[in-house]
All heavy atoms as TSV, in Angstrom:
chain	resi	resn	atom	element	x	y	z
A	1	MET	N	N	59.394	17.820	21.274
A	1	MET	CA	C	58.769	16.661	21.852
A	1	MET	C	C	57.272	16.617	21.606
A	1	MET	O	O	56.716	15.575	21.361
A	1	MET	CB	C	59.112	16.616	23.331
A	1	MET	CG	C	58.604	15.444	24.063
A	1	MET	SD	S	59.544	13.981	23.580
A	1	MET	CE	C	58.811	12.805	24.629
A	2	THR	N	N	56.622	17.793	21.642
A	2	THR	CA	C	55.165	17.846	21.460
A	2	THR	C	C	54.786	17.431	20.051
A	2	THR	O	O	53.741	16.833	19.860
A	2	THR	CB	C	54.645	19.250	21.743
A	2	THR	OG1	O	55.546	20.014	22.504
A	2	THR	CG2	C	53.347	19.249	22.398
A	3	GLY	N	N	55.597	17.793	19.096
A	3	GLY	CA	C	55.316	17.421	17.695
A	3	GLY	C	C	55.310	15.936	17.536
A	3	GLY	O	O	54.461	15.383	16.781
A	4	TYR	N	N	56.239	15.230	18.181
A	4	TYR	CA	C	56.275	13.768	18.067
A	4	TYR	C	C	55.041	13.140	18.735
A	4	TYR	O	O	54.496	12.152	18.240
A	4	TYR	CB	C	57.531	13.216	18.700
A	4	TYR	CG	C	58.793	13.549	17.926
A	4	TYR	CD1	C	59.797	14.309	18.507
A	4	TYR	CD2	C	58.956	13.122	16.613
A	4	TYR	CE1	C	60.960	14.632	17.802
A	4	TYR	CE2	C	60.096	13.444	15.874
A	4	TYR	CZ	C	61.094	14.175	16.475
A	4	TYR	OH	O	62.201	14.502	15.798
A	5	LEU	N	N	54.648	13.709	19.843
A	5	LEU	CA	C	53.461	13.194	20.559
A	5	LEU	C	C	52.212	13.420	19.736
A	5	LEU	O	O	51.365	12.512	19.620
A	5	LEU	CB	C	53.313	13.900	21.905
A	5	LEU	CG	C	52.191	13.430	22.814
A	5	LEU	CD1	C	52.334	11.946	23.111
A	5	LEU	CD2	C	52.147	14.250	24.068
A	6	GLN	N	N	52.050	14.562	19.103
A	6	GLN	CA	C	50.928	14.836	18.264
A	6	GLN	C	C	50.881	13.881	17.066
A	6	GLN	O	O	49.828	13.367	16.678
A	6	GLN	CB	C	50.877	16.295	17.792
A	6	GLN	CG	C	50.574	17.253	18.883
A	6	GLN	CD	C	50.728	18.679	18.430
A	6	GLN	OE1	O	51.260	18.975	17.353
A	6	GLN	NE2	N	50.227	19.633	19.242
A	7	ALA	N	N	52.049	13.676	16.462
A	7	ALA	CA	C	52.142	12.746	15.308
A	7	ALA	C	C	51.780	11.299	15.742
A	7	ALA	O	O	51.078	10.602	15.025
A	7	ALA	CB	C	53.540	12.800	14.704
A	8	ALA	N	N	52.251	10.914	16.904
A	8	ALA	CA	C	51.950	9.537	17.426
A	8	ALA	C	C	50.471	9.386	17.660
A	8	ALA	O	O	49.869	8.357	17.368
A	8	ALA	CB	C	52.755	9.289	18.642
A	9	ILE	N	N	49.827	10.389	18.237
A	9	ILE	CA	C	48.394	10.346	18.507
A	9	ILE	C	C	47.615	10.276	17.217
A	9	ILE	O	O	46.634	9.528	17.088
A	9	ILE	CB	C	47.949	11.541	19.398
A	9	ILE	CG1	C	48.535	11.394	20.788
A	9	ILE	CG2	C	46.442	11.667	19.417
A	9	ILE	CD1	C	48.338	12.613	21.716
A	10	THR	N	N	48.047	11.052	16.203
A	10	THR	CA	C	47.390	11.059	14.929
A	10	THR	C	C	47.494	9.695	14.245
A	10	THR	O	O	46.512	9.137	13.720
A	10	THR	CB	C	47.967	12.162	13.993
A	10	THR	OG1	O	47.824	13.405	14.631
A	10	THR	CG2	C	47.262	12.170	12.649
A	11	VAL	N	N	48.658	9.120	14.251
A	11	VAL	CA	C	48.878	7.792	13.678
A	11	VAL	C	C	48.036	6.720	14.432
A	11	VAL	O	O	47.415	5.875	13.814
A	11	VAL	CB	C	50.370	7.442	13.666
A	11	VAL	CG1	C	50.586	5.945	13.324
A	11	VAL	CG2	C	51.106	8.320	12.714
A	12	ALA	N	N	48.003	6.840	15.718
A	12	ALA	CA	C	47.219	5.859	16.488
A	12	ALA	C	C	45.716	6.020	16.191
A	12	ALA	O	O	45.016	5.005	16.068
A	12	ALA	CB	C	47.480	6.084	18.009
A	13	ALA	N	N	45.264	7.231	16.030
A	13	ALA	CA	C	43.844	7.466	15.716
A	13	ALA	C	C	43.503	6.910	14.343
A	13	ALA	O	O	42.437	6.299	14.145
A	13	ALA	CB	C	43.525	8.938	15.794
A	14	LEU	N	N	44.374	7.131	13.398
A	14	LEU	CA	C	44.140	6.592	12.026
A	14	LEU	C	C	44.161	5.067	12.036
A	14	LEU	O	O	43.305	4.444	11.362
A	14	LEU	CB	C	45.219	7.127	11.077
A	14	LEU	CG	C	45.079	8.607	10.711
A	14	LEU	CD1	C	46.303	9.061	9.917
A	14	LEU	CD2	C	43.816	8.863	9.945
A	15	ALA	N	N	45.079	4.469	12.778
A	15	ALA	CA	C	45.137	2.998	12.830
A	15	ALA	C	C	43.853	2.450	13.496
A	15	ALA	O	O	43.289	1.469	13.028
A	15	ALA	CB	C	46.380	2.579	13.621
A	16	LEU	N	N	43.410	3.096	14.539
A	16	LEU	CA	C	42.178	2.670	15.244
A	16	LEU	C	C	40.976	2.793	14.315
A	16	LEU	O	O	40.093	1.932	14.247
A	16	LEU	CB	C	42.011	3.478	16.525
A	16	LEU	CG	C	40.852	3.029	17.417
A	16	LEU	CD1	C	41.073	1.588	17.919
A	16	LEU	CD2	C	40.706	3.956	18.574
A	17	MET	N	N	40.913	3.916	13.567
A	17	MET	CA	C	39.817	4.127	12.619
A	17	MET	C	C	39.812	3.018	11.559
A	17	MET	O	O	38.761	2.500	11.205
A	17	MET	CB	C	39.875	5.497	11.989
A	17	MET	CG	C	38.732	5.795	11.046
A	17	MET	SD	S	38.853	7.349	10.215
A	17	MET	CE	C	40.254	7.145	9.205
A	18	TYR	N	N	40.968	2.677	11.074
A	18	TYR	CA	C	41.051	1.598	10.083
A	18	TYR	C	C	40.557	0.288	10.632
A	18	TYR	O	O	39.758	-0.407	10.044
A	18	TYR	CB	C	42.497	1.455	9.582
A	18	TYR	CG	C	42.660	0.249	8.664
A	18	TYR	CD1	C	42.233	0.305	7.334
A	18	TYR	CD2	C	43.179	-0.928	9.115
A	18	TYR	CE1	C	42.340	-0.773	6.497
A	18	TYR	CE2	C	43.311	-2.037	8.277
A	18	TYR	CZ	C	42.875	-1.943	6.987
A	18	TYR	OH	O	42.984	-3.030	6.186
A	19	LEU	N	N	41.021	-0.056	11.853
A	19	LEU	CA	C	40.611	-1.322	12.428
A	19	LEU	C	C	39.149	-1.395	12.796
A	19	LEU	O	O	38.508	-2.409	12.632
A	19	LEU	CB	C	41.479	-1.583	13.698
A	19	LEU	CG	C	42.938	-1.928	13.430
A	19	LEU	CD1	C	43.704	-2.001	14.755
A	19	LEU	CD2	C	43.083	-3.197	12.617
A	20	VAL	N	N	38.599	-0.275	13.290
A	20	VAL	CA	C	37.211	-0.310	13.794
A	20	VAL	C	C	36.188	0.026	12.709
A	20	VAL	O	O	35.097	-0.553	12.699
A	20	VAL	CB	C	37.075	0.646	14.983
A	20	VAL	CG1	C	35.645	0.769	15.474
A	20	VAL	CG2	C	37.968	0.192	16.112
A	21	CYS	N	N	36.543	0.909	11.785
A	21	CYS	CA	C	35.549	1.361	10.807
A	21	CYS	C	C	35.723	0.820	9.394
A	21	CYS	O	O	34.852	0.240	8.822
A	21	CYS	CB	C	35.557	2.891	10.728
A	21	CYS	SG	S	35.125	3.669	12.280
A	22	ILE	N	N	36.897	1.029	8.854
A	22	ILE	CA	C	37.131	0.767	7.441
A	22	ILE	C	C	37.262	-0.744	7.162
A	22	ILE	O	O	36.627	-1.303	6.254
A	22	ILE	CB	C	38.391	1.513	6.934
A	22	ILE	CG1	C	38.113	3.019	7.071
A	22	ILE	CG2	C	38.723	1.151	5.513
A	22	ILE	CD1	C	39.304	3.861	6.792
A	23	ARG	N	N	38.006	-1.447	7.960
A	23	ARG	CA	C	38.232	-2.858	7.713
A	23	ARG	C	C	36.952	-3.677	7.810
A	23	ARG	O	O	36.699	-4.498	6.933
A	23	ARG	CB	C	39.258	-3.379	8.748
A	23	ARG	CG	C	39.785	-4.718	8.413
A	23	ARG	CD	C	41.024	-5.010	9.232
A	23	ARG	NE	N	41.220	-6.454	9.319
A	23	ARG	CZ	C	41.462	-7.095	10.409
A	23	ARG	NH1	N	41.608	-6.508	11.556
A	23	ARG	NH2	N	41.644	-8.421	10.373
A	24	PRO	N	N	36.064	-3.456	8.780
A	24	PRO	CA	C	34.814	-4.223	8.801
A	24	PRO	C	C	33.918	-3.922	7.597
A	24	PRO	O	O	33.211	-4.792	7.127
A	24	PRO	CB	C	34.113	-3.773	10.078
A	24	PRO	CG	C	35.214	-3.311	10.964
A	24	PRO	CD	C	36.244	-2.722	10.063
A	25	MET	N	N	33.959	-2.719	7.094
A	25	MET	CA	C	33.111	-2.365	5.937
A	25	MET	C	C	33.608	-3.037	4.694
A	25	MET	O	O	32.899	-3.213	3.728
A	25	MET	CB	C	33.071	-0.854	5.741
A	25	MET	CG	C	32.240	-0.135	6.727
A	25	MET	SD	S	31.974	1.590	6.359
A	25	MET	CE	C	33.596	2.282	6.343
A	26	MET	N	N	34.900	-3.399	4.623
A	26	MET	CA	C	35.444	-3.993	3.407
A	26	MET	C	C	35.285	-5.514	3.365
A	26	MET	O	O	35.640	-6.149	2.373
A	26	MET	CB	C	36.971	-3.633	3.313
A	26	MET	CG	C	37.184	-2.187	3.051
A	26	MET	SD	S	38.895	-1.566	3.054
A	26	MET	CE	C	39.882	-3.001	2.811
A	27	ARG	N	N	34.660	-6.110	4.376
A	27	ARG	CA	C	34.441	-7.560	4.360
A	27	ARG	C	C	33.529	-7.923	3.216
A	27	ARG	O	O	32.550	-7.264	2.918
A	27	ARG	CB	C	33.825	-7.970	5.682
A	27	ARG	CG	C	34.737	-7.918	6.817
A	27	ARG	CD	C	34.076	-8.513	8.049
A	27	ARG	NE	N	34.944	-8.334	9.207
A	27	ARG	CZ	C	34.510	-8.241	10.417
A	27	ARG	NH1	N	33.218	-8.327	10.675
A	27	ARG	NH2	N	35.342	-8.061	11.411
A	28	LYS	N	N	33.826	-9.028	2.586
A	28	LYS	CA	C	33.061	-9.461	1.443
A	28	LYS	C	C	31.829	-10.284	1.824
A	28	LYS	O	O	30.948	-10.479	1.005
A	28	LYS	CB	C	33.952	-10.266	0.515
A	28	LYS	CG	C	35.114	-9.472	-0.019
A	28	LYS	CD	C	35.481	-9.896	-1.388
A	28	LYS	CE	C	36.715	-9.182	-1.865
A	28	LYS	NZ	N	36.539	-7.874	-2.345
A	29	ASP	N	N	31.741	-10.718	3.058
A	29	ASP	CA	C	30.624	-11.555	3.439
A	29	ASP	C	C	29.372	-10.758	3.788
A	29	ASP	O	O	28.353	-11.321	4.203
A	29	ASP	CB	C	30.996	-12.516	4.580
A	29	ASP	CG	C	31.398	-11.781	5.854
A	29	ASP	OD1	O	31.433	-10.519	5.832
A	29	ASP	OD2	O	31.635	-12.448	6.852
A	30	GLY	N	N	29.457	-9.443	3.733
A	30	GLY	CA	C	28.254	-8.626	4.003
A	30	GLY	C	C	28.031	-8.349	5.463
A	30	GLY	O	O	26.996	-7.817	5.815
A	31	SER	N	N	28.947	-8.722	6.309
A	31	SER	CA	C	28.723	-8.532	7.745
A	31	SER	C	C	29.263	-7.230	8.270
A	31	SER	O	O	29.405	-7.038	9.455
A	31	SER	CB	C	29.291	-9.701	8.537
A	31	SER	OG	O	30.725	-9.685	8.396
A	32	GLY	N	N	29.665	-6.352	7.358
A	32	GLY	CA	C	30.208	-5.074	7.761
A	32	GLY	C	C	29.200	-4.242	8.485
A	32	GLY	O	O	27.987	-4.356	8.317
A	33	SER	N	N	29.638	-3.380	9.380
A	33	SER	CA	C	28.775	-2.638	10.258
A	33	SER	C	C	27.925	-1.591	9.554
A	33	SER	O	O	26.886	-1.189	10.048
A	33	SER	CB	C	29.564	-2.003	11.387
A	33	SER	OG	O	30.516	-1.136	10.836
A	34	CYS	N	N	28.346	-1.142	8.396
A	34	CYS	CA	C	27.653	-0.014	7.747
A	34	CYS	C	C	26.886	-0.447	6.508
A	34	CYS	O	O	26.323	0.396	5.791
A	34	CYS	CB	C	28.637	1.080	7.334
A	34	CYS	SG	S	29.416	1.843	8.738
A	35	HIS	N	N	26.819	-1.698	6.228
A	35	HIS	CA	C	26.114	-2.181	5.061
A	35	HIS	C	C	24.711	-2.631	5.388
A	35	HIS	O	O	24.503	-3.333	6.373
A	35	HIS	CB	C	26.852	-3.375	4.408
A	35	HIS	CG	C	28.175	-2.994	3.828
A	35	HIS	ND1	N	28.312	-2.283	2.695
A	35	HIS	CD2	C	29.447	-3.189	4.278
A	35	HIS	CE1	C	29.590	-2.074	2.448
A	35	HIS	NE2	N	30.289	-2.638	3.391
A	36	ALA	N	N	23.749	-2.221	4.584
A	36	ALA	CA	C	22.373	-2.628	4.770
A	36	ALA	C	C	22.224	-4.045	4.205
A	36	ALA	O	O	22.908	-4.396	3.242
A	36	ALA	CB	C	21.437	-1.698	4.105
A	37	PRO	N	N	21.323	-4.822	4.763
A	37	PRO	CA	C	21.072	-6.138	4.165
A	37	PRO	C	C	20.590	-6.006	2.736
A	37	PRO	O	O	19.835	-5.061	2.402
A	37	PRO	CB	C	20.020	-6.735	5.061
A	37	PRO	CG	C	19.632	-5.705	6.068
A	37	PRO	CD	C	20.530	-4.577	5.897
A	38	THR	N	N	20.976	-6.894	1.868
A	38	THR	CA	C	20.666	-6.747	0.460
A	38	THR	C	C	19.218	-7.121	0.139
A	38	THR	O	O	18.612	-6.486	-0.707
A	38	THR	CB	C	21.601	-7.626	-0.347
A	38	THR	OG1	O	21.499	-8.962	0.110
A	38	THR	CG2	C	23.024	-7.165	-0.271
A	39	GLY	N	N	18.659	-8.110	0.768
A	39	GLY	CA	C	17.314	-8.531	0.424
A	39	GLY	C	C	16.292	-8.145	1.514
A	39	GLY	O	O	16.558	-8.265	2.687
A	40	ARG	N	N	15.150	-7.651	1.038
A	40	ARG	CA	C	14.076	-7.312	1.991
A	40	ARG	C	C	13.017	-8.432	1.911
A	40	ARG	O	O	12.841	-9.036	0.853
A	40	ARG	CB	C	13.420	-6.003	1.675
A	40	ARG	CG	C	14.271	-4.815	2.012
A	40	ARG	CD	C	13.521	-3.565	2.061
A	40	ARG	NE	N	12.772	-3.365	0.798
A	40	ARG	CZ	C	12.431	-2.158	0.355
A	40	ARG	NH1	N	12.711	-1.099	1.015
A	40	ARG	NH2	N	11.751	-2.050	-0.770
A	41	ARG	N	N	12.315	-8.612	3.000
A	41	ARG	CA	C	11.225	-9.607	2.989
A	41	ARG	C	C	10.063	-9.060	2.215
A	41	ARG	O	O	9.734	-7.892	2.291
A	41	ARG	CB	C	10.879	-9.939	4.419
A	41	ARG	CG	C	12.011	-10.558	5.187
A	41	ARG	CD	C	11.614	-11.000	6.543
A	41	ARG	NE	N	10.932	-9.929	7.236
A	41	ARG	CZ	C	10.975	-9.765	8.513
A	41	ARG	NH1	N	11.666	-10.523	9.294
A	41	ARG	NH2	N	10.305	-8.743	9.091
A	42	PRO	N	N	9.318	-9.907	1.466
A	42	PRO	CA	C	8.187	-9.462	0.687
A	42	PRO	C	C	7.063	-8.857	1.527
A	42	PRO	O	O	6.391	-7.932	1.071
A	42	PRO	CB	C	7.723	-10.720	-0.055
A	42	PRO	CG	C	8.702	-11.770	0.251
A	42	PRO	CD	C	9.626	-11.312	1.292
A	43	GLU	N	N	6.899	-9.352	2.763
A	43	GLU	CA	C	5.806	-8.774	3.607
A	43	GLU	C	C	6.097	-7.346	3.977
A	43	GLU	O	O	5.176	-6.515	4.133
A	43	GLU	CB	C	5.546	-9.644	4.820
A	43	GLU	CG	C	6.755	-9.839	5.756
A	43	GLU	CD	C	7.550	-11.067	5.502
A	43	GLU	OE1	O	7.373	-11.689	4.411
A	43	GLU	OE2	O	8.381	-11.395	6.321
A	44	ILE	N	N	7.355	-6.986	4.088
A	44	ILE	CA	C	7.733	-5.604	4.401
A	44	ILE	C	C	7.406	-4.732	3.163
A	44	ILE	O	O	6.848	-3.615	3.325
A	44	ILE	CB	C	9.204	-5.488	4.794
A	44	ILE	CG1	C	9.389	-6.171	6.125
A	44	ILE	CG2	C	9.653	-4.027	4.848
A	44	ILE	CD1	C	10.847	-6.207	6.593
A	45	ASP	N	N	7.717	-5.206	1.962
A	45	ASP	CA	C	7.404	-4.435	0.752
A	45	ASP	C	C	5.880	-4.240	0.632
A	45	ASP	O	O	5.427	-3.154	0.248
A	45	ASP	CB	C	7.931	-5.150	-0.473
A	45	ASP	CG	C	9.446	-5.089	-0.567
A	45	ASP	OD1	O	10.062	-4.121	-0.030
A	45	ASP	OD2	O	10.054	-5.982	-1.221
A	46	GLU	N	N	5.129	-5.265	0.964
A	46	GLU	CA	C	3.665	-5.148	0.876
A	46	GLU	C	C	3.164	-4.140	1.897
A	46	GLU	O	O	2.240	-3.329	1.589
A	46	GLU	CB	C	3.023	-6.534	1.140
A	46	GLU	CG	C	1.509	-6.523	1.105
A	46	GLU	CD	C	0.925	-6.098	-0.209
A	46	GLU	OE1	O	1.586	-6.239	-1.258
A	46	GLU	OE2	O	-0.243	-5.599	-0.220
A	47	GLN	N	N	3.684	-4.140	3.088
A	47	GLN	CA	C	3.256	-3.186	4.122
A	47	GLN	C	C	3.615	-1.764	3.703
A	47	GLN	O	O	2.790	-0.847	3.882
A	47	GLN	CB	C	3.904	-3.531	5.439
A	47	GLN	CG	C	3.366	-2.694	6.594
A	47	GLN	CD	C	3.965	-3.119	7.927
A	47	GLN	OE1	O	4.908	-3.854	7.995
A	47	GLN	NE2	N	3.370	-2.651	9.004
A	48	ILE	N	N	4.767	-1.579	3.117
A	48	ILE	CA	C	5.152	-0.247	2.641
A	48	ILE	C	C	4.197	0.227	1.558
A	48	ILE	O	O	3.760	1.373	1.531
A	48	ILE	CB	C	6.607	-0.250	2.119
A	48	ILE	CG1	C	7.573	-0.432	3.274
A	48	ILE	CG2	C	6.932	0.977	1.326
A	48	ILE	CD1	C	9.004	-0.645	2.871
A	49	ARG	N	N	3.834	-0.693	0.635
A	49	ARG	CA	C	2.895	-0.337	-0.450
A	49	ARG	C	C	1.550	0.081	0.150
A	49	ARG	O	O	0.960	1.094	-0.275
A	49	ARG	CB	C	2.720	-1.520	-1.396
A	49	ARG	CG	C	1.895	-1.184	-2.638
A	49	ARG	CD	C	1.535	-2.407	-3.399
A	49	ARG	NE	N	0.681	-3.329	-2.705
A	49	ARG	CZ	C	-0.594	-3.156	-2.396
A	49	ARG	NH1	N	-1.229	-2.055	-2.813
A	49	ARG	NH2	N	-1.284	-4.040	-1.779
A	50	GLN	N	N	1.027	-0.658	1.123
A	50	GLN	CA	C	-0.247	-0.331	1.746
A	50	GLN	C	C	-0.196	1.022	2.454
A	50	GLN	O	O	-1.136	1.790	2.349
A	50	GLN	CB	C	-0.654	-1.443	2.742
A	50	GLN	CG	C	-1.039	-2.729	2.051
A	50	GLN	CD	C	-1.266	-3.842	3.050
A	50	GLN	OE1	O	-1.009	-3.680	4.260
A	50	GLN	NE2	N	-1.758	-4.992	2.555
A	51	LEU	N	N	0.894	1.276	3.154
A	51	LEU	CA	C	1.032	2.553	3.864
A	51	LEU	C	C	1.107	3.711	2.884
A	51	LEU	O	O	0.550	4.799	3.148
A	51	LEU	CB	C	2.228	2.543	4.781
A	51	LEU	CG	C	2.108	1.584	5.990
A	51	LEU	CD1	C	3.443	1.488	6.703
A	51	LEU	CD2	C	1.034	2.095	6.940
A	52	ARG	N	N	1.768	3.547	1.777
A	52	ARG	CA	C	1.828	4.589	0.761
A	52	ARG	C	C	0.453	4.899	0.197
A	52	ARG	O	O	0.070	6.022	-0.029
A	52	ARG	CB	C	2.789	4.204	-0.352
A	52	ARG	CG	C	4.239	4.361	0.066
A	52	ARG	CD	C	5.203	4.050	-1.034
A	52	ARG	NE	N	6.545	4.295	-0.602
A	52	ARG	CZ	C	7.627	3.693	-1.082
A	52	ARG	NH1	N	7.453	2.830	-2.088
A	52	ARG	NH2	N	8.826	3.960	-0.657
A	53	GLU	N	N	-0.324	3.803	-0.057
A	53	GLU	CA	C	-1.709	3.981	-0.527
A	53	GLU	C	C	-2.526	4.787	0.491
A	53	GLU	O	O	-3.252	5.704	0.132
A	53	GLU	CB	C	-2.365	2.627	-0.728
A	53	GLU	CG	C	-2.313	2.086	-2.116
A	53	GLU	CD	C	-3.028	0.762	-2.228
A	53	GLU	OE1	O	-4.066	0.558	-1.584
A	53	GLU	OE2	O	-2.509	-0.077	-2.980
A	54	GLU	N	N	-2.380	4.419	1.754
A	54	GLU	CA	C	-3.138	5.101	2.796
A	54	GLU	C	C	-2.738	6.572	2.885
A	54	GLU	O	O	-3.583	7.492	3.034
A	54	GLU	CB	C	-2.845	4.434	4.149
A	54	GLU	CG	C	-3.692	5.004	5.305
A	54	GLU	CD	C	-3.460	4.225	6.578
A	54	GLU	OE1	O	-2.817	3.153	6.579
A	54	GLU	OE2	O	-3.911	4.751	7.634
A	55	VAL	N	N	-1.451	6.899	2.738
A	55	VAL	CA	C	-1.028	8.304	2.755
A	55	VAL	C	C	-1.627	9.062	1.570
A	55	VAL	O	O	-2.087	10.195	1.733
A	55	VAL	CB	C	0.500	8.394	2.738
A	55	VAL	CG1	C	0.977	9.778	2.410
A	55	VAL	CG2	C	1.076	7.938	4.060
A	56	THR	N	N	-1.670	8.423	0.405
A	56	THR	CA	C	-2.265	9.064	-0.753
A	56	THR	C	C	-3.734	9.360	-0.530
A	56	THR	O	O	-4.218	10.480	-0.828
A	56	THR	CB	C	-2.095	8.157	-2.016
A	56	THR	OG1	O	-0.721	7.874	-2.191
A	56	THR	CG2	C	-2.677	8.796	-3.245
A	57	VAL	N	N	-4.442	8.416	0.036
A	57	VAL	CA	C	-5.886	8.616	0.324
A	57	VAL	C	C	-6.072	9.739	1.338
A	57	VAL	O	O	-6.934	10.639	1.193
A	57	VAL	CB	C	-6.549	7.331	0.838
A	57	VAL	CG1	C	-7.931	7.562	1.398
A	57	VAL	CG2	C	-6.572	6.310	-0.303
A	58	LEU	N	N	-5.280	9.787	2.363
A	58	LEU	CA	C	-5.386	10.810	3.395
A	58	LEU	C	C	-5.063	12.216	2.822
A	58	LEU	O	O	-5.754	13.201	3.159
A	58	LEU	CB	C	-4.473	10.507	4.581
A	58	LEU	CG	C	-4.879	9.311	5.440
A	58	LEU	CD1	C	-3.785	8.983	6.437
A	58	LEU	CD2	C	-6.206	9.555	6.138
A	59	ARG	N	N	-4.084	12.256	1.950
A	59	ARG	CA	C	-3.773	13.561	1.331
A	59	ARG	C	C	-4.913	14.040	0.467
A	59	ARG	O	O	-5.256	15.229	0.428
A	59	ARG	CB	C	-2.492	13.468	0.527
A	59	ARG	CG	C	-1.264	13.435	1.369
A	59	ARG	CD	C	0.009	13.349	0.519
A	59	ARG	NE	N	1.181	13.374	1.387
A	59	ARG	CZ	C	2.357	12.924	0.991
A	59	ARG	NH1	N	2.529	12.495	-0.227
A	59	ARG	NH2	N	3.390	13.006	1.846
A	60	HIS	N	N	-5.513	13.097	-0.283
A	60	HIS	CA	C	-6.646	13.427	-1.133
A	60	HIS	C	C	-7.824	13.922	-0.291
A	60	HIS	O	O	-8.468	14.933	-0.618
A	60	HIS	CB	C	-7.057	12.217	-1.967
A	60	HIS	CG	C	-8.166	12.510	-2.915
A	60	HIS	ND1	N	-8.055	13.363	-3.979
A	60	HIS	CD2	C	-9.431	12.043	-2.975
A	60	HIS	CE1	C	-9.197	13.410	-4.621
A	60	HIS	NE2	N	-10.056	12.642	-4.028
A	61	GLU	N	N	-8.117	13.211	0.812
A	61	GLU	CA	C	-9.195	13.652	1.678
A	61	GLU	C	C	-8.949	15.036	2.302
A	61	GLU	O	O	-9.858	15.862	2.394
A	61	GLU	CB	C	-9.409	12.634	2.799
A	61	GLU	CG	C	-10.029	11.332	2.323
A	61	GLU	CD	C	-10.099	10.317	3.425
A	61	GLU	OE1	O	-9.633	10.589	4.565
A	61	GLU	OE2	O	-10.654	9.235	3.155
A	62	ALA	N	N	-7.716	15.286	2.662
A	62	ALA	CA	C	-7.362	16.603	3.235
A	62	ALA	C	C	-7.560	17.699	2.198
A	62	ALA	O	O	-8.041	18.782	2.499
A	62	ALA	CB	C	-5.937	16.593	3.735
A	63	GLU	N	N	-7.177	17.433	0.958
A	63	GLU	CA	C	-7.353	18.405	-0.145
A	63	GLU	C	C	-8.860	18.655	-0.382
A	63	GLU	O	O	-9.270	19.807	-0.601
A	63	GLU	CB	C	-6.659	17.940	-1.412
A	63	GLU	CG	C	-6.790	18.910	-2.555
A	63	GLU	CD	C	-6.116	20.270	-2.226
A	63	GLU	OE1	O	-5.101	20.274	-1.506
A	63	GLU	OE2	O	-6.650	21.267	-2.659
A	64	LEU	N	N	-9.678	17.622	-0.329
A	64	LEU	CA	C	-11.081	17.792	-0.500
A	64	LEU	C	C	-11.673	18.637	0.635
A	64	LEU	O	O	-12.539	19.534	0.405
A	64	LEU	CB	C	-11.814	16.432	-0.531
A	64	LEU	CG	C	-11.605	15.636	-1.797
A	64	LEU	CD1	C	-12.266	14.260	-1.675
A	64	LEU	CD2	C	-12.181	16.348	-3.021
A	65	ARG	N	N	-11.229	18.407	1.866
A	65	ARG	CA	C	-11.726	19.182	2.995
A	65	ARG	C	C	-11.308	20.661	2.855
A	65	ARG	O	O	-12.088	21.579	3.127
A	65	ARG	CB	C	-11.198	18.652	4.317
A	65	ARG	CG	C	-12.069	17.581	4.868
A	65	ARG	CD	C	-11.668	17.229	6.304
A	65	ARG	NE	N	-11.241	15.852	6.227
A	65	ARG	CZ	C	-10.026	15.399	6.502
A	65	ARG	NH1	N	-9.095	16.203	6.905
A	65	ARG	NH2	N	-9.735	14.123	6.384
A	66	ARG	N	N	-10.079	20.915	2.377
A	66	ARG	CA	C	-9.620	22.307	2.181
A	66	ARG	C	C	-10.440	23.009	1.112
A	66	ARG	O	O	-10.824	24.144	1.275
A	66	ARG	CB	C	-8.152	22.306	1.824
A	66	ARG	CG	C	-7.250	22.351	3.008
A	66	ARG	CD	C	-5.833	22.539	2.526
A	66	ARG	NE	N	-5.443	21.344	1.828
A	66	ARG	CZ	C	-4.365	20.589	2.082
A	66	ARG	NH1	N	-3.547	20.967	2.999
A	66	ARG	NH2	N	-4.141	19.482	1.444
A	67	SER	N	N	-10.695	22.335	0.034
A	67	SER	CA	C	-11.438	22.951	-1.043
A	67	SER	C	C	-12.876	23.164	-0.643
A	67	SER	O	O	-13.536	24.128	-1.065
A	67	SER	CB	C	-11.374	22.109	-2.322
A	67	SER	OG	O	-12.009	20.878	-2.191
A	68	ALA	N	N	-13.457	22.282	0.193
A	68	ALA	CA	C	-14.849	22.455	0.650
A	68	ALA	C	C	-14.957	23.604	1.653
A	68	ALA	O	O	-15.994	24.237	1.758
A	68	ALA	CB	C	-15.363	21.161	1.240
A	69	SER	N	N	-13.895	23.881	2.358
A	69	SER	CA	C	-13.962	24.944	3.353
A	69	SER	C	C	-13.758	26.338	2.752
A	69	SER	O	O	-14.003	27.323	3.425
A	69	SER	CB	C	-12.911	24.709	4.443
A	69	SER	OG	O	-11.621	24.845	3.912
A	70	ARG	N	N	-13.331	26.394	1.515
A	70	ARG	CA	C	-13.167	27.719	0.868
A	70	ARG	C	C	-14.579	28.273	0.534
A	70	ARG	O	O	-15.501	27.498	0.244
A	70	ARG	CB	C	-12.365	27.562	-0.391
A	70	ARG	CG	C	-10.932	27.192	-0.115
A	70	ARG	CD	C	-10.121	27.084	-1.385
A	70	ARG	NE	N	-8.793	26.640	-1.043
A	70	ARG	CZ	C	-8.088	25.784	-1.776
A	70	ARG	NH1	N	-8.608	25.317	-2.900
A	70	ARG	NH2	N	-6.902	25.428	-1.409
A	71	PRO	N	N	-14.671	29.581	0.504
A	71	PRO	CA	C	-15.997	30.186	0.172
A	71	PRO	C	C	-16.458	29.788	-1.230
A	71	PRO	O	O	-15.706	29.876	-2.194
A	71	PRO	CB	C	-15.707	31.699	0.256
A	71	PRO	CG	C	-14.426	31.859	0.972
A	71	PRO	CD	C	-13.695	30.549	0.821
A	72	GLY	N	N	-17.648	29.288	-1.334
A	72	GLY	CA	C	-18.202	28.916	-2.612
A	72	GLY	C	C	-17.686	27.532	-3.061
A	72	GLY	O	O	-18.075	27.082	-4.111
A	73	GLY	N	N	-16.811	26.891	-2.308
A	73	GLY	CA	C	-16.279	25.576	-2.654
A	73	GLY	C	C	-15.372	25.662	-3.863
A	73	GLY	O	O	-15.128	24.636	-4.493
A	74	GLU	N	N	-14.846	26.804	-4.229
A	74	GLU	CA	C	-14.000	26.944	-5.407
A	74	GLU	C	C	-12.588	26.572	-5.061
A	74	GLU	O	O	-12.154	26.700	-3.928
A	74	GLU	CB	C	-14.048	28.383	-5.933
A	74	GLU	CG	C	-15.440	28.796	-6.390
A	74	GLU	CD	C	-15.429	30.252	-6.793
A	74	GLU	OE1	O	-14.361	30.882	-6.866
A	74	GLU	OE2	O	-16.504	30.788	-7.054
A	75	GLN	N	N	-11.831	26.183	-6.065
A	75	GLN	CA	C	-10.410	25.825	-5.844
A	75	GLN	C	C	-9.527	26.961	-6.150
A	75	GLN	O	O	-9.511	27.734	-6.925
A	75	GLN	CB	C	-10.037	24.630	-6.687
A	75	GLN	CG	C	-10.770	23.403	-6.214
A	75	GLN	CD	C	-10.295	22.153	-6.977
A	75	GLN	OE1	O	-9.573	22.266	-7.947
A	75	GLN	NE2	N	-10.757	21.032	-6.556
């Protein structure tokens, strides 16, 4: 009897996973729960570009400070 109960629970779990997870992801209209939106707004791309520039400048400044703090200013 326990084997049948375990098999029934397994089948129910697989059916639920299909209905809740797999089926929504297979929708062709892009409204699936695990799909990222395809297009990004241009202002977001511009902000990302500016932040990357800022990170590059900060890393360069940190490297200059490290090299200046070494004895004799040598690298």
